[in-house]
C-alpha positions in Angstrom: -143.2 -106.2 -35.2 -146.0 -103.9 -36.1 -149.3 -103.7 -34.1 -152.7 -102.3 -35.0 -154.2 -100.3 -32.2 -157.9 -99.6 -32.7 -159.8 -97.3 -30.3 -163.6 -97.1 -30.4 -165.0 -93.8 -29.1 -167.8 -93.3 -26.6 -170.8 -91.6 -28.1 -170.7 -87.8 -27.8 -167.0 -87.7 -26.9 -166.0 -85.0 -29.4 -165.2 -82.4 -26.8 -163.0 -84.8 -24.9 -161.2 -85.7 -28.1 -160.6 -82.1 -29.0 -159.3 -81.3 -25.5 -156.9 -84.2 -25.3 -155.8 -84.2 -29.0 -152.5 -82.3 -28.5 -151.3 -84.8 -25.9 -152.5 -87.7 -28.1 -150.7 -86.2 -31.2 -147.5 -85.6 -29.2 -147.2 -89.4 -28.4 -147.8 -90.2 -32.1 -145.1 -87.6 -33.1 -142.7 -89.3 -30.8 -143.3 -92.7 -32.5 -142.9 -91.0 -35.9 -139.6 -89.4 -34.9 -138.4 -92.8 -33.7 -139.3 -94.3 -37.1 -141.9 -96.6 -35.6 -145.2 -95.1 -36.8 -146.6 -96.6 -40.0 -149.9 -94.7 -40.0 -152.4 -93.1 -37.7 -155.8 -91.4 -38.0 -159.4 -91.2 -36.9 -162.6 -92.8 -38.3 -164.9 -89.9 -39.3 -168.5 -90.5 -38.2 -169.7 -89.5 -41.6 -168.3 -89.9 -45.1 -166.3 -86.6 -45.1 -162.7 -85.5 -44.7 -163.9 -83.0 -42.0 -167.0 -84.4 -40.2 -167.5 -81.3 -38.2 -169.8 -81.7 -35.3 -170.6 -85.3 -36.3 -167.1 -86.1 -34.9 -165.4 -89.4 -35.0 -166.1 -93.0 -34.1 -162.6 -94.1 -33.2 -159.0 -94.3 -34.4 -156.4 -96.6 -36.0 -152.7 -96.6 -35.2 -150.2 -99.0 -36.8 -146.9 -98.8 -35.1 -143.8 -100.9 -34.3 -143.2 -102.2 -30.8 -140.9 -104.7 -29.2 -143.8 -106.9 -28.2 -147.6 -107.2 -27.8 -147.2 -106.3 -24.2 -145.3 -103.1 -25.0 -147.9 -102.1 -27.6 -150.7 -102.7 -25.1 -148.9 -100.7 -22.4 -148.4 -97.8 -24.9 -152.1 -98.0 -25.9 -153.3 -98.1 -22.3 -151.5 -94.8 -21.6 -153.2 -92.9 -24.4 -154.6 -89.6 -23.3 -157.9 -90.4 -25.1 -158.5 -93.1 -22.5 -157.9 -90.8 -19.6 -160.2 -88.2 -21.2 -163.0 -90.7 -21.6 -162.9 -90.7 -25.4 -162.2 -94.3 -26.0 -164.7 -96.9 -24.7 -162.7 -99.8 -26.1 -159.1 -100.3 -27.3 -157.8 -103.4 -29.0 -154.2 -104.2 -29.9 -153.3 -106.9 -32.4 -150.2 -108.0 -34.3 -150.1 -106.6 -37.8 -148.1 -107.8 -40.8 -147.3 -105.0 -43.2 -147.5 -106.4 -46.8 -148.0 -103.3 -49.0 -146.6 -100.8 -49.8 
């Protein structure tokens, strides 16, 4: 089943996000290589592709896991949590309808 993982950033966490981004992307790349990643990306803080120093307010990941517990465990190990980027992470079942 697919799960939507939403991380909400702490204010002023852009430097931590930048520093831990390679490790965060490596985990996403592993999901992609396994064919389990549907989509992933950040929420820009402003209406722009590249928000610059305005940064981001969080991220969305939709990926396939064996269970809610497995998705939660994966989300809990995200480098953005250890770096103090995310202040809150939610994991919910997600039904892909389109495309």
